[in-house]
C-alpha positions as CSV (number, residue, x, y, z in Angstrom):
1,M,102.9,93.0,99.4
2,P,101.4,95.9,100.7
3,K,103.3,97.1,103.9
4,S,102.5,99.0,107.4
5,W,103.8,102.6,107.2
6,I,104.1,105.3,109.9
7,D,104.8,109.0,109.2
8,F,105.8,111.6,112.0
9,E,104.7,115.2,111.6
10,K,106.9,118.2,112.8
11,N,104.8,118.8,115.8
12,G,105.2,115.1,117.2
13,S,101.9,113.6,116.0
14,M,101.9,110.4,114.2
15,L,100.0,108.7,111.4
16,G,100.2,105.5,109.9
17,Q,98.6,102.4,108.4
18,K,99.1,98.8,110.0
19,V,98.7,96.1,107.3
20,T,97.9,92.4,109.0
21,P,96.4,89.3,107.2
22,V,93.2,88.0,108.1
23,D,93.6,84.8,110.4
24,C,91.7,81.9,108.1
25,A,90.9,82.1,104.2
26,G,88.5,79.8,102.6
27,L,89.1,78.9,98.9
28,Y,86.4,77.7,96.9
29,I,88.1,75.6,94.0
30,P,85.7,74.7,91.0
31,G,85.5,70.8,90.3
32,G,82.1,70.2,88.8
33,K,82.7,69.8,85.0
34,A,86.5,70.0,85.3
35,S,89.4,69.8,88.1
36,Y,91.3,73.1,88.4
37,P,94.8,72.5,90.2
38,S,95.6,76.0,88.5
39,S,92.5,77.5,90.5
40,M,94.0,76.2,93.7
41,L,97.5,77.8,93.0
42,M,96.0,81.2,92.0
43,N,94.2,81.5,95.2
44,A,96.2,79.6,97.6
45,V,99.6,81.4,96.6
46,P,98.6,85.1,97.2
47,A,96.9,84.2,100.6
48,K,100.4,82.5,101.5
49,V,102.2,85.9,100.3
50,A,99.9,87.8,102.6
51,G,100.5,85.7,105.5
52,V,97.4,83.9,106.5
53,E,98.0,81.3,108.9
54,E,95.3,78.9,108.3
55,I,94.1,78.3,104.7
56,V,91.2,75.8,103.9
57,A,89.6,74.8,100.7
58,C,86.3,73.3,99.6
59,V,86.4,71.3,96.6
60,P,83.1,69.7,94.8
61,T,83.9,66.1,94.0
62,P,81.5,64.3,91.5
63,G,82.1,60.7,92.1
64,D,83.6,61.2,95.4
65,E,86.9,61.4,93.3
66,L,89.5,64.0,94.3
67,N,92.0,65.1,91.6
68,P,95.4,64.4,92.8
69,L,97.0,67.7,90.8
70,V,94.7,69.6,93.2
71,L,95.9,68.1,96.2
72,A,99.4,68.5,95.0
73,A,98.9,72.0,94.6
74,A,97.4,72.5,97.8
75,Y,100.3,70.7,99.4
76,V,102.8,72.9,97.6
77,C,100.9,76.0,98.5
78,G,100.3,74.9,102.4
79,V,96.8,74.7,102.6
80,S,95.9,73.3,105.9
81,K,92.7,71.4,105.1
82,I,90.9,70.1,102.2
83,F,86.8,69.5,102.2
84,K,84.9,67.4,99.8
85,V,82.2,69.9,99.6
86,G,80.6,71.9,96.6
87,G,78.0,74.6,95.8
88,A,76.2,77.0,97.8
89,S,76.5,74.9,100.9
90,A,80.1,75.0,101.0
91,I,80.0,78.7,101.0
92,A,77.8,78.7,103.5
93,A,80.1,76.4,105.7
94,M,83.0,78.6,105.5
95,A,81.2,81.9,105.7
96,Y,79.3,80.4,109.2
97,G,81.7,77.7,110.5
98,T,80.7,74.1,111.1
99,Q,81.6,71.4,113.7
100,T,84.4,70.5,110.8
101,I,84.7,73.3,108.8
102,P,86.6,76.7,110.3
103,K,84.8,79.9,109.9
104,A,86.8,81.9,107.4
105,D,87.4,85.7,107.4
106,V,87.5,85.8,103.7
107,I,86.1,83.6,100.8
108,T,87.8,83.5,97.4
109,G,87.6,81.6,94.3
110,P,85.1,81.4,91.1
111,G,82.2,79.1,90.8
112,N,78.7,78.5,89.1
113,I,75.5,80.4,89.8
114,Y,74.7,79.0,93.1
115,V,78.1,79.7,94.5
116,A,78.1,83.2,93.1
117,T,74.8,84.0,94.6
118,A,75.5,82.2,98.1
119,K,78.8,84.8,98.2
120,K,76.7,87.5,97.3
121,L,74.2,86.9,100.1
122,L,76.9,86.2,102.9
123,F,79.0,89.3,102.0
124,G,79.1,91.2,105.3
125,E,78.9,87.8,107.5
126,V,82.4,87.0,105.6
127,N,84.7,89.1,103.2
128,I,84.4,87.9,99.3
129,D,86.9,88.7,96.5
130,M,84.1,89.2,93.9
131,I,81.0,87.7,92.3
132,A,82.3,85.9,89.6
133,G,79.8,84.3,87.2
134,P,80.5,82.2,84.2
135,S,83.9,82.8,82.2
136,E,84.0,85.2,79.4
137,I,86.6,86.2,76.6
138,G,86.3,89.5,74.5
139,I,88.2,90.1,71.7
140,L,89.4,93.0,69.7
141,A,90.6,92.2,66.2
142,D,91.4,93.9,62.9
143,S,92.2,92.4,59.4
144,T,95.6,91.6,60.5
145,A,94.6,88.8,62.8
146,R,94.6,85.1,61.9
147,A,91.1,83.7,61.9
148,D,91.8,80.3,63.2
149,L,93.6,82.0,66.2
150,L,90.8,84.1,67.0
151,A,88.5,80.8,66.6
152,M,90.5,78.6,68.9
153,D,90.5,81.7,71.6
154,L,86.9,82.0,71.6
155,L,86.3,78.6,72.2
156,S,89.1,78.5,74.8
157,Q,86.2,80.0,77.1
158,A,83.3,78.4,75.4
159,E,84.6,74.8,76.6
160,H,84.6,75.7,80.2
161,D,80.9,75.5,80.5
162,E,77.4,76.1,78.5
163,M,76.9,79.4,80.3
164,A,80.4,81.0,79.3
165,R,80.5,83.8,76.8
166,S,82.7,84.4,73.8
167,I,82.4,87.9,72.0
168,L,84.7,89.0,69.0
169,I,84.2,92.3,68.0
170,T,86.2,93.4,64.5
171,D,86.1,96.0,61.9
172,D,86.4,93.4,59.2
173,A,83.5,91.6,57.9
174,A,85.7,89.3,55.9
175,L,87.5,88.3,59.2
176,A,84.0,87.9,60.9
177,D,83.0,85.5,58.3
178,A,86.4,83.5,58.4
179,V,86.2,83.4,61.9
180,A,82.7,81.7,62.2
181,V,83.6,79.1,59.5
182,E,87.2,78.0,62.1
183,V,84.9,77.8,64.8
184,E,82.8,75.2,63.3
185,K,85.9,73.7,61.9
186,A,87.3,73.5,65.6
187,L,84.3,72.2,67.0
188,G,84.7,69.0,65.1
189,I,88.1,68.3,67.0
190,L,87.7,69.3,70.6
191,P,87.1,66.6,73.4
192,R,84.6,69.1,75.1
193,A,82.9,70.1,71.9
194,E,79.5,69.5,73.4
195,I,79.7,72.0,76.0
196,A,81.6,74.5,73.6
197,R,79.0,74.2,71.0
198,K,76.2,74.9,73.6
199,S,78.0,78.0,74.8
200,I,78.8,79.4,71.3
201,E,75.3,78.8,70.2
202,A,73.5,80.5,73.5
203,N,76.2,83.0,74.4
204,G,78.7,83.5,71.3
205,V,78.6,86.3,69.1
206,I,80.9,87.9,66.4
207,I,80.0,91.9,65.9
208,V,81.1,93.9,62.9
209,A,81.8,97.5,64.0
210,Q,81.9,100.4,62.0
211,D,85.4,101.2,63.1
212,M,87.9,100.1,65.7
213,S,86.7,103.3,68.2
214,H,83.2,102.1,68.1
215,A,84.8,98.5,68.9
216,V,86.6,99.4,71.8
217,D,83.6,101.5,73.1
218,T,81.2,98.4,73.0
219,M,84.0,96.5,74.5
220,N,84.1,99.0,77.3
221,R,80.5,98.5,78.0
222,M,80.5,95.0,78.1
223,A,83.8,95.0,80.7
224,P,85.0,91.5,79.9
225,E,86.8,89.1,82.3
226,H,89.5,88.4,79.7
227,L,90.0,90.8,76.8
228,E,92.4,89.8,74.0
229,I,93.5,92.8,71.5
230,M,95.0,91.2,68.4
231,T,95.4,94.3,66.2
232,Q,98.3,95.4,64.1
233,N,99.2,97.7,67.2
234,P,97.5,96.4,70.3
235,H,99.4,98.8,72.5
236,E,97.7,101.7,71.0
237,L,94.6,100.7,72.0
238,L,95.5,100.0,75.6
239,P,94.9,103.5,76.8
240,L,91.4,103.4,75.8
241,I,90.3,100.1,77.4
242,K,88.5,101.4,80.7
243,H,87.3,98.0,82.1
244,A,88.9,94.6,81.7
245,G,89.5,91.9,84.4
246,A,92.9,90.9,82.4
247,I,94.3,92.6,79.3
248,F,96.2,90.4,76.6
249,L,98.3,92.2,74.2
250,G,98.9,90.8,70.6
251,N,99.0,87.7,68.5
252,N,101.3,86.0,70.7
253,T,99.4,86.4,73.9
254,P,96.2,83.8,74.0
255,E,94.2,83.9,77.3
256,A,95.5,80.6,78.3
257,I,98.9,82.0,78.9
258,G,97.4,84.1,81.7
259,D,95.1,81.1,83.3
260,Y,98.5,79.3,84.2
261,V,102.0,81.0,83.8
262,A,102.1,84.6,82.9
263,G,102.1,85.8,86.4
264,P,98.9,87.7,87.3
265,N,96.0,86.0,88.7
266,H,93.3,84.3,86.7
267,T,90.4,84.8,89.3
268,L,89.1,87.7,87.5
269,P,85.8,89.7,87.6
270,T,82.9,88.8,85.1
271,S,79.6,89.9,83.9
272,G,80.6,93.4,83.7
273,T,81.8,93.5,87.1
274,A,85.3,94.6,85.8
275,R,83.8,98.2,86.1
276,F,84.7,97.9,89.6
277,F,86.1,94.7,90.7
278,S,89.7,93.7,90.5
279,P,91.7,90.4,89.9
280,L,92.3,88.4,93.3
281,G,95.2,89.3,94.8
282,V,97.4,89.8,98.1
283,E,95.1,92.4,99.2
284,N,92.0,90.2,99.4
285,F,93.6,88.5,102.2
286,L,94.9,91.6,104.1
287,K,92.9,94.2,106.5
288,K,94.4,97.7,107.2
289,S,94.2,99.5,110.6
290,S,94.7,103.2,110.7
291,I,97.3,104.3,113.6
292,I,97.0,107.8,115.0
293,S,98.9,109.4,118.0
294,M,98.7,113.1,118.6
295,S,100.8,115.0,120.5
296,R,100.1,118.0,122.8
297,A,101.1,120.4,120.0
298,G,99.2,118.3,117.6
299,L,96.1,118.3,119.6
300,E,96.2,122.2,119.9
301,E,96.5,122.6,116.4
302,V,93.7,120.6,115.3
303,G,91.6,119.9,118.3
304,G,89.5,123.2,118.1
305,A,88.3,122.4,114.7
306,A,87.2,118.4,115.8
307,A,85.4,120.4,119.0
308,M,83.5,122.5,116.6
309,I,82.5,119.8,113.9
310,A,81.1,117.8,117.1
311,G,79.2,120.6,118.3
312,V,77.7,121.3,114.9
313,E,76.6,117.5,115.0
314,G,74.9,117.9,118.4
315,L,77.5,115.2,120.0
316,D,78.2,117.2,123.0
317,A,80.5,114.3,124.6
318,H,82.7,114.0,121.4
319,R,83.2,117.9,121.7
320,L,83.6,117.8,125.5
321,S,86.1,114.8,125.3
322,V,88.3,116.9,122.9
323,E,87.7,120.1,124.7
324,L,88.8,118.5,128.4
325,R,92.0,118.1,126.7
326,L,92.7,121.3,125.5
327,K,92.2,123.0,128.9
328,K,95.7,124.2,130.3
């Protein structure tokens, strides 16, 4: 939790920063193809920690049914109100406010292409966490990785929706072939196999790289939402990773652990936006105000420079507002 701070200079001037939460946070919790109580927790907990007074959520409800676990998660986290609204209209309602839905200061949470586009269009009217598209996983693996684990981890994203992306990059051609076989076997037992198969066929890829250096370079250019490193020494590759929403090291760290219980947030940047976006966190529900208080000695020390810059810019009222104070 970032804290407000104040520093006092020797000349008596004071500089600092005041950190305050937004008044109202709007959470979008996906619910079209599956229900996600975990997403309610991941979005509401940091808002609560930040000190947001009013937390509201919009949840799509196909068949007009709201998952009781989503309600339970909202209750535990102190969500004020839940609205059975989804898609772009939910984002618009929280951005502008309606007779029933409060106008939010920030909107967070993942959604489909309509939700992501609405957040992008409304940024500026309201703050947003990121523009999150379909879920994705990238895996770097060498010959020490187990093909069955790699296959299931790829499918753990593919089962989200047909537009999800699953990418494996390895320097071992035999492993690549084995994983392809294991993916097909696993599709025979998954309840959401129809969705997963469409995702794998449309957006799944296994790449055999020249070596692990080329594999890392390619993965950095993709900047995946989730990145698993399943190699003999995964920690050695960590310094080389420049762009990823969340990084999972070693064979004992499946992406699903990060989705639910590891600690870091599972609301992550997608579609290459990990190059400049960060995971959802407390900071998304805070804003910062600069604090400035000049002593007489402090003003005399820097005021002349301020007046000179104002004069160069042709802003005479700015210049005179300083110079009048500098007169004895």
